[in-house]
C-alpha positions in Angstrom: 6.1 22.2 -14.7 9.8 21.4 -14.6 9.7 20.5 -11.0 7.5 17.5 -11.6 10.3 15.1 -12.3 12.4 16.7 -15.0 15.3 17.3 -12.7 17.9 14.5 -12.4 17.7 14.7 -8.7 14.0 14.2 -8.5 12.5 10.9 -9.4 10.0 11.0 -12.3 6.4 9.8 -11.6 6.4 6.0 -11.6 10.2 5.9 -11.8 11.9 2.5 -11.5 15.0 4.3 -10.0 14.3 5.7 -6.5 16.7 7.0 -3.9 16.9 3.8 -1.9 15.8 1.1 -4.3 15.4 -0.1 -7.9 11.8 -1.1 -8.6 12.1 -4.4 -10.5 8.4 -5.0 -11.0 5.1 -3.5 -9.9 1.4 -3.8 -10.7 1.8 -7.2 -12.3 -1.6 -8.5 -13.6 -0.6 -12.2 -14.1 -3.3 -14.6 -15.3 -3.9 -18.3 -15.5 -6.8 -20.3 -16.9 -9.0 -19.1 -14.0 -8.4 -15.4 -14.4 -6.2 -13.0 -12.5 -3.9 -14.8 -10.1 -4.2 -12.0 -7.6 -7.9 -12.6 -7.3 -7.2 -15.8 -5.4 -5.7 -13.9 -2.5 -7.8 -10.7 -2.1 -10.4 -9.6 0.4 -13.3 -11.0 -1.6 -11.5 -14.4 -1.8 -11.4 -14.6 2.0 -15.1 -13.7 2.3 -16.0 -16.3 -0.3 -14.1 -18.9 1.8 -16.0 -17.9 4.9 -19.3 -18.4 3.1 -18.1 -21.8 1.7 -17.4 -23.2 5.2 -20.6 -21.6 6.6 -22.9 -23.1 4.0 -23.1 -26.6 5.5 -24.1 -25.2 8.9 -26.7 -23.0 7.2 -28.2 -26.0 5.4 -28.3 -27.9 8.7 -30.2 -25.0 10.3 -27.4 -24.3 12.8 -25.8 -21.1 11.3 -23.7 -19.7 14.1 -23.6 -16.3 12.3 -27.4 -15.9 12.8 -28.0 -15.2 9.1 -25.9 -12.0 9.1 -24.0 -11.4 5.9 -20.4 -12.3 6.2 -19.3 -8.9 5.0 -21.1 -7.3 7.9 -18.6 -8.8 10.3 -15.6 -6.6 11.2 -12.1 -8.0 11.7 -12.5 -7.5 15.4 -15.7 -9.5 15.5 -14.0 -12.4 13.5 -11.0 -12.3 15.9 -13.4 -12.5 18.9 -15.2 -15.5 17.3 -11.8 -17.1 16.7 -10.6 -16.7 20.2 -13.6 -17.1 22.4 -16.8 -17.5 20.2 -19.0 -20.4 19.3 -16.9 -23.4 18.4 -18.5 -24.0 15.1 -18.2 -20.3 14.1 -14.5 -20.4 15.1 -14.1 -23.5 13.0 -15.5 -21.6 10.0 -13.0 -18.8 10.5 -10.2 -21.3 10.9 -11.2 -23.0 7.7 -11.2 -19.7 5.8 -7.8 -18.8 7.2 -6.4 -22.2 6.0 -8.0 -21.8 2.5 -6.6 -18.2 2.2 -3.2 -19.3 3.4 -3.0 -22.0 0.7 -4.1 -19.5 -1.9 -1.6 -16.9 -0.8 1.2 -19.5 -0.8 0.1 -20.4 -4.4 0.2 -16.8 -5.5 3.7 -16.2 -4.0 5.0 -19.3 -5.8 3.6 -18.0 -9.1 5.1 -14.5 -8.6 8.5 -16.0 -7.9 8.4 -17.6 -11.3 8.2 -14.1 -12.9 11.4 -12.6 -14.2 11.0 -9.5 -12.1 10.5 -11.5 -8.9 13.2 -14.1 -9.2 15.6 -14.5 -6.2 13.3 -12.7 -3.9 14.5 -13.2 -0.3 11.6 -11.6 1.7 8.0 -10.6 1.0 6.0 -8.3 3.3 2.2 -8.5 3.2 0.4 -5.2 3.6 -3.1 -3.9 2.8 -6.0 -3.9 5.2 -6.2 -7.6 5.5 -2.8 -7.9 7.0 -3.7 -5.9 10.1 -5.2 -8.0 12.9 -5.0 -11.5 14.2 -6.9 -13.2 11.3 -4.5 -11.7 8.8 -1.5 -12.5 10.8 -2.5 -16.1 11.1 -3.2 -16.4 7.4 0.2 -14.9 6.5 2.1 -17.0 9.1 0.3 -20.2 7.9 1.2 -19.3 4.2 4.8 -18.8 5.3 4.8 -22.3 6.9 3.4 -23.8 3.8 6.1 -22.2 1.7 8.8 -23.4 4.0 7.3 -26.9 3.9 7.7 -26.7 0.1 11.3 -25.5 0.5 10.6 -22.1 -0.9 13.5 -20.1 0.6 12.0 -16.7 1.6 10.5 -15.0 4.6 6.8 -14.0 4.5 5.9 -11.4 7.1 3.2 -8.9 7.8 4.1 -5.2 7.2 5.5 -3.5 10.3 3.5 -0.3 10.3 -0.2 -0.2 10.2 -1.1 -0.4 6.5 -3.0 2.9 6.7 0.1 4.7 7.9 2.6 2.6 5.8 0.9 4.1 2.6 1.9 7.5 3.8 5.3 6.8 5.5 6.6 5.2 2.3 6.4 8.6 0.6 9.6 9.8 2.3 11.5 7.4 0.1 10.2 9.0 -3.1 12.2 12.2 -2.2 15.9 12.9 -2.4 17.6 13.6 1.0 18.3 17.2 0.2 14.6 18.1 0.0 14.3 17.6 3.8 17.0 20.0 4.7 15.7 22.5 7.3 12.3 21.0 7.3 10.3 18.8 9.7 8.0 16.9 7.4 6.3 16.3 4.1 2.8 16.0 2.7 1.8 12.5 1.7 -1.3 11.0 0.0 -2.5 7.4 -0.2 -5.3 6.9 -2.7 -7.3 3.6 -2.5 -10.3 2.1 -4.1 -12.4 2.9 -1.0 -10.5 5.6 0.9 -8.2 8.6 0.3 -5.9 9.5 3.1 -3.7 12.6 3.3 -1.4 13.8 6.0 2.0 14.9 7.2 4.8 12.5 7.6 7.8 13.3 9.9 10.9 11.6 8.4 12.9 11.8 11.6 10.0 10.6 13.8 9.5 13.8 15.7 9.4 17.5 15.1 12.9 18.7 14.1 14.1 15.2 13.4 14.7 15.9 9.7 15.9 12.9 7.7 18.5 11.7 10.3 16.9 8.4 10.9 14.2 7.1 8.6 13.6 4.1 10.8 11.6 6.5 13.0 9.5 8.0 10.2 5.9 8.4 11.4 2.6 9.9 10.5 2.1 13.1 12.5 -1.5 13.9 11.4 -3.8 12.6 8.7 -7.3 12.8 7.5 -9.4 10.0 5.9 -12.1 10.4 3.4 -14.2 7.3 2.4 -15.0 8.2 -1.2 -16.4 4.7 -1.6 -19.4 5.6 0.5 -20.3 8.5 -1.8 -21.2 8.8 -5.5 -18.6 11.4 -6.6 -17.0 12.3 -9.9 -13.3 12.4 -10.5 -13.0 16.2 -10.4 -15.0 16.3 -7.1 -12.5 13.7 -5.7 -9.6 15.8 -6.7 -11.1 19.0 -5.2 -11.7 17.1 -1.9 -8.1 15.9 -1.9 -6.9 19.5 -2.4 -9.0 20.6 0.6 -7.4 17.8 2.7 -3.9 18.9 1.7 -4.6 22.6 2.3 -5.9 21.7 5.7 -2.7 19.8 6.5 -0.6 22.8 5.4 -2.6 25.1 7.6 -2.4 22.7 10.6 1.4 22.4 10.2 1.8 26.2 10.0 -0.4 26.7 13.1 1.6 24.1 15.1 5.1 25.2 13.9 5.9 22.1 11.8 8.0 23.2 8.8 6.9 21.4 5.6 9.3 20.6 2.8 8.0 21.7 -0.6 7.2 18.1 -1.5 4.1 15.9 -1.9 4.5 12.1 -2.2 1.5 10.2 -3.7 0.6 6.6 -3.8 -2.1 5.7 -6.3 -3.4 2.5 -7.8 -2.3 1.6 -11.3 0.6 1.8 -13.7 2.0 5.3 -13.3 3.4 7.1 -16.4 6.3 9.5 -16.2 4.1 12.4 -17.1 1.7 11.7 -14.2 -1.0 10.0 -16.1 -2.2 6.5 -15.3 -2.0 3.8 -17.9 -4.2 1.1 -16.2 -5.2 -0.4 -12.9 -7.3 2.3 -11.3 -10.8 1.1 -12.2 -12.0 1.3 -8.6 -11.4 5.0 -8.4 -14.3 7.5 -8.9 -14.5 8.5 -12.6 -12.0 8.0 -15.4 -8.5 8.3 -13.9 -7.0 6.5 -16.9 -7.6 9.3 -19.4 -4.4 10.4 -21.1 -5.3 14.0 -20.5 -5.7 13.6 -16.7 -2.6 14.1 -14.6 -3.3 14.3 -10.9 0.1 15.8 -10.0 -0.5 18.6 -12.4 -3.9 19.4 -10.9 -2.5 19.4 -7.4 0.5 21.6 -8.3 -1.8 24.1 -9.9 -3.9 24.1 -6.7 -0.9 24.2 -4.3 1.8 25.9 -6.3 4.0 26.7 -3.3 4.7 25.3 0.1 6.4 27.9 2.3 8.7 29.9 0.1 9.4 27.2 -2.5 7.7 25.7 -5.5 5.8 22.5 -4.8 7.4 19.3 -6.1 5.1 16.3 -6.5 6.1 12.7 -7.2 3.4 10.0 -7.7 3.9 6.2 -7.8 1.9 3.1 -7.5 0.3 2.6 -4.1 1.8 -0.8 -3.4 5.2 0.6 -4.3 4.8 3.4 -1.8 3.5 1.1 0.9 6.4 -1.2 0.3 8.9 1.7 0.6 7.9 2.1 4.2 9.8 -1.2 4.8 13.1 0.1 3.4 14.8 0.6 6.8 13.9 -3.0 7.8 15.2 -4.5 4.5 18.9 -3.6 4.7 19.8 -7.2 5.6 18.5 -8.5 2.2 19.1 -7.6 -1.4 15.8 -8.4 -3.2 12.5 -8.1 -1.5 8.8 -7.4 -2.3 5.4 -6.5 -1.1 1.9 -7.9 -1.7 -1.0 -5.7 -0.6 -4.3 -7.5 0.1 -7.3 -5.4 -0.4 -9.9 -5.0 -3.1 -7.3 -6.4 -5.4 -3.7 -7.7 -4.9 -1.2 -4.9 -5.2 2.4 -6.0 -5.7 6.0 -4.6 -6.1 9.5 -6.1 -6.1 12.6 -4.1 -5.1 16.4 -4.4 -5.2 18.2 -2.2 -2.6 20.3 0.3 -4.5 23.5 -0.3 -2.5 23.2 -4.0 -3.4 22.6 -3.2 -7.1 25.6 -0.8 -7.2 27.8 -3.5 -5.6 26.7 -6.1 -8.2 27.7 -3.8 -11.0 31.2 -3.2 -9.8 
């Protein structure tokens, strides 16, 4: 198992020292008197705010949502209501956006007080909530609130679609030499509801190699909604192996040369041996057992890719999603990501070139 991080040129699982950045902080579970701070700016918090603003209309017998549960409304439906729907329904959505923006700004201010987050110059917001007009407005409004309070940072939505960012970031877990002579890598994004696996092309197109990571893109991917099924941990791992094996077969059939590397983003605090210390309670089964190491299981199932032994690196999912932003963060030194979903993922980075210059 020496390939799983023992070499000095391959990052260990959960490493704080990656090829392009130093990970200053991740998976922070900060609390105040009301509980986890991140719970103030997650998907449930937005739904609760929608219900709060809807309740007066329901009591008056003029519920514009026609007694449908708020969680039944898709993001597209909420966007349609906001832009051209019933005026009172649009006002409810606007109220929830304002509430959420205020809470997000509060969370950002609290994170900036943490040692690992001091002097942050830019924060990108990822996760499913960030994609779409409602999320964009909430993020932009939070940014305005922070500027009004003279908080000197940029707050921006993630550039890539969050589903793809969680895969694209995997190219920044690998050292540059591993891409030599290859078109792409396998990448996995494990979430509390979905598992996505696919092929990422670092150069943006077949044959592009690692020449320009600003063009890195997802070539093909599969999605499995494990949250819709009652599955055990081992069943989930077996399904993931099938997804990866399918990706390998597809790449071979279509002439895409895969590097012998799998990059994985997974919730929780990732230990160097590939176990998970805490933070993955939404995954099926017990992923926090000290005897369970996902990279080891995958390497045993897929021992080689092409003619080479498979190398696997796993890190926190917010870290990996944040890494997709590395090419766009070269004009700052310290930056971070907040991912809004079932919980609030978080990671803060310092660009390695900047860190090296500071040491000289």
